[in-house]
PAVO-886141 format. One record per residue (C-alpha): x, y, z; residue number from 1; chain; residue in one letter. Coordinates in nm, 4 decimals. Last residue first. Example, Ala and Ser with C-alpha at 12.3 -4.5 7.8 and 13.67 -1.06 7.14 Angstrom:
2
+----------+----------+----------+-----+--------+---------+
|        X |        Y |        Z | num | cadena | residuo |
+----------+----------+----------+-----+--------+---------+
|   1.3670 |  -0.1060 |   0.7140 |   2 |      A |       s |
|   1.2300 |  -0.4500 |   0.7800 |   1 |      A |       a |
+----------+----------+----------+-----+--------+---------+
// end
This chain:
105
+----------+----------+----------+-----+--------+---------+
|        X |        Y |        Z | num | cadena | residuo |
+----------+----------+----------+-----+--------+---------+
|   4.3849 |  -6.2147 |  -3.6093 | 105 |      A |       g |
|   4.6258 |  -6.2724 |  -3.3653 | 104 |      A |       r |
|   4.8561 |  -6.5068 |  -3.5939 | 103 |      A |       g |
|   5.1567 |  -6.2512 |  -3.6056 | 102 |      A |       r |
|   5.0855 |  -6.2379 |  -3.9663 | 101 |      A |       l |
|   4.7288 |  -6.1400 |  -3.9535 | 100 |      A |       k |
|   4.8293 |  -5.9005 |  -3.6921 |  99 |      A |       k |
|   5.0936 |  -5.7609 |  -3.9331 |  98 |      A |       a |
|   4.8405 |  -5.7585 |  -4.2536 |  97 |      A |       i |
|   4.5723 |  -5.5179 |  -4.0370 |  96 |      A |       p |
|   4.8530 |  -5.2879 |  -3.9322 |  95 |      A |       w |
|   4.9737 |  -5.2515 |  -4.2834 |  94 |      A |       s |
|   4.7745 |  -4.9116 |  -4.3546 |  93 |      A |       l |
|   4.8185 |  -4.7650 |  -3.9594 |  92 |      A |       w |
|   5.1888 |  -4.8352 |  -4.0432 |  91 |      A |       g |
|   5.1702 |  -4.6629 |  -4.4308 |  90 |      A |       l |
|   5.0207 |  -4.3649 |  -4.2342 |  89 |      A |       g |
|   5.2673 |  -4.3289 |  -3.9540 |  88 |      A |       a |
|   5.5079 |  -4.3043 |  -4.2224 |  87 |      A |       y |
|   5.3433 |  -4.0680 |  -4.3782 |  86 |      A |       f |
|   5.3040 |  -3.8772 |  -4.0550 |  85 |      A |       a |
|   5.7177 |  -3.9177 |  -3.9699 |  84 |      A |       a |
|   5.7587 |  -3.7656 |  -4.3111 |  83 |      A |       n |
|   5.5236 |  -3.4560 |  -4.2869 |  82 |      A |       l |
|   5.7060 |  -3.4000 |  -3.9537 |  81 |      A |       l |
|   6.0529 |  -3.4330 |  -4.1141 |  80 |      A |       l |
|   5.9530 |  -3.2385 |  -4.4007 |  79 |      A |       v |
|   5.8094 |  -2.9489 |  -4.1676 |  78 |      A |       l |
|   6.1303 |  -2.9647 |  -3.9408 |  77 |      A |       a |
|   6.3365 |  -2.8662 |  -4.2351 |  76 |      A |       s |
|   6.1010 |  -2.6733 |  -4.3921 |  75 |      A |       i |
|   6.1148 |  -2.4347 |  -4.0589 |  74 |      A |       t |
|   6.5126 |  -2.4800 |  -3.9917 |  73 |      A |       l |
|   6.5546 |  -2.3585 |  -4.3368 |  72 |      A |       t |
|   6.3411 |  -2.0612 |  -4.3747 |  71 |      A |       p |
|   6.4491 |  -1.9556 |  -4.0163 |  70 |      A |       l |
|   6.8121 |  -1.9926 |  -4.1114 |  69 |      A |       l |
|   6.8237 |  -1.8529 |  -4.4792 |  68 |      A |       a |
|   6.9788 |  -2.0264 |  -4.7648 |  67 |      A |       a |
|   6.5958 |  -2.0025 |  -4.8709 |  66 |      A |       s |
|   6.6237 |  -1.6493 |  -4.9460 |  65 |      A |       n |
|   6.2286 |  -1.4850 |  -4.9341 |  64 |      A |       g |
|   6.0732 |  -1.3101 |  -5.2418 |  63 |      A |       g |
|   5.7530 |  -1.5250 |  -5.2445 |  62 |      A |       a |
|   5.8616 |  -1.7451 |  -5.4919 |  61 |      A |       d |
|   6.2144 |  -1.8547 |  -5.2982 |  60 |      A |       t |
|   6.0265 |  -1.9271 |  -5.0045 |  59 |      A |       v |
|   5.7422 |  -2.1454 |  -5.2404 |  58 |      A |       a |
|   6.0074 |  -2.3130 |  -5.4191 |  57 |      A |       l |
|   6.2160 |  -2.4178 |  -5.0821 |  56 |      A |       a |
|   5.9035 |  -2.5620 |  -4.9919 |  55 |      A |       l |
|   5.8478 |  -2.7420 |  -5.3587 |  54 |      A |       a |
|   6.1799 |  -2.9227 |  -5.2792 |  53 |      A |       y |
|   6.1426 |  -3.0153 |  -4.9443 |  52 |      A |       a |
|   5.8230 |  -3.1844 |  -5.0169 |  51 |      A |       v |
|   5.9655 |  -3.3679 |  -5.3343 |  50 |      A |       f |
|   6.2668 |  -3.4530 |  -5.1361 |  49 |      A |       i |
|   6.0618 |  -3.5964 |  -4.8278 |  48 |      A |       l |
|   5.8323 |  -3.8010 |  -5.0471 |  47 |      A |       p |
|   6.1431 |  -3.9626 |  -5.2182 |  46 |      A |       v |
|   6.3062 |  -4.0601 |  -4.9031 |  45 |      A |       m |
|   6.1993 |  -4.4334 |  -4.8992 |  44 |      A |       p |
|   6.4592 |  -4.4696 |  -5.2118 |  43 |      A |       a |
|   6.7721 |  -4.3452 |  -5.0280 |  42 |      A |       t |
|   6.8320 |  -4.7281 |  -4.9122 |  41 |      A |       v |
|   6.7606 |  -4.8344 |  -5.2716 |  40 |      A |       f |
|   7.0181 |  -4.6005 |  -5.4220 |  39 |      A |       s |
|   7.3025 |  -4.7615 |  -5.2123 |  38 |      A |       p |
|   7.4973 |  -4.5513 |  -4.9348 |  37 |      A |       i |
|   7.8554 |  -4.5408 |  -5.0433 |  36 |      A |       d |
|   7.8793 |  -4.2271 |  -5.0825 |  35 |      A |       a |
|   7.7601 |  -4.1259 |  -4.7486 |  34 |      A |       g |
|   8.0350 |  -4.3739 |  -4.5663 |  33 |      A |       l |
|   8.3079 |  -4.0795 |  -4.7430 |  32 |      A |       g |
|   8.3848 |  -3.9602 |  -4.3786 |  31 |      A |       h |
|   8.0606 |  -4.0884 |  -4.1731 |  30 |      A |       g |
|   7.9749 |  -3.7314 |  -4.0633 |  29 |      A |       f |
|   7.7581 |  -3.5691 |  -4.3104 |  28 |      A |       r |
|   7.6455 |  -3.8260 |  -4.4811 |  27 |      A |       g |
|   7.5956 |  -4.1144 |  -4.1949 |  26 |      A |       i |
|   7.4203 |  -3.7659 |  -3.9900 |  25 |      A |       l |
|   7.2101 |  -3.6822 |  -4.3062 |  24 |      A |       v |
|   7.1366 |  -4.0977 |  -4.3409 |  23 |      A |       l |
|   7.0274 |  -4.0995 |  -3.9875 |  22 |      A |       t |
|   6.8132 |  -3.7967 |  -3.9787 |  21 |      A |       v |
|   6.6458 |  -3.9314 |  -4.2600 |  20 |      A |       p |
|   6.5778 |  -4.2659 |  -4.0946 |  19 |      A |       f |
|   6.4749 |  -4.0734 |  -3.7454 |  18 |      A |       l |
|   6.1461 |  -3.9521 |  -3.8435 |  17 |      A |       l |
|   5.9985 |  -4.1947 |  -4.0639 |  16 |      A |       g |
|   6.1219 |  -4.4792 |  -3.8054 |  15 |      A |       l |
|   5.9625 |  -4.3043 |  -3.5007 |  14 |      A |       l |
|   5.6070 |  -4.2838 |  -3.7241 |  13 |      A |       g |
|   5.6548 |  -4.6408 |  -3.8051 |  12 |      A |       w |
|   5.7312 |  -4.7346 |  -3.4588 |  11 |      A |       a |
|   5.4375 |  -4.5069 |  -3.3256 |  10 |      A |       s |
|   5.1736 |  -4.7390 |  -3.5859 |   9 |      A |       v |
|   5.3264 |  -5.0514 |  -3.4023 |   8 |      A |       y |
|   5.3010 |  -4.8893 |  -3.0269 |   7 |      A |       k |
|   4.9636 |  -4.7452 |  -3.1070 |   6 |      A |       k |
|   4.8196 |  -5.0401 |  -3.2428 |   5 |      A |       k |
|   4.9590 |  -5.2830 |  -3.0032 |   4 |      A |       g |
|   4.7753 |  -5.0340 |  -2.7021 |   3 |      A |       t |
|   4.4449 |  -5.0439 |  -2.9213 |   2 |      A |       d |
|   4.3124 |  -4.8032 |  -3.0970 |   1 |      A |       m |
+----------+----------+----------+-----+--------+---------+
// end
């Protein structure tokens, strides 16, 4: 994999990691800004929401407390990493298109 492709895929992965974190911080500390975020902005978080919901259900089905600190941190970290991997995959798939649009292909 050449360095241009690595940077491109890494940027997509970083976007997948930082986008949900940014939205959560805006919603938490934005003093009302979180309510004004349109739904099309939060649409890329749909895979993240489904995975978090499924993992929370798995913890409670196993007899655990999903509100406890360790399961919450574990679920959050795993979901963020899966989201980063998902978006890195999208970047990997879109690399040929981006390369052609830049005139290098």
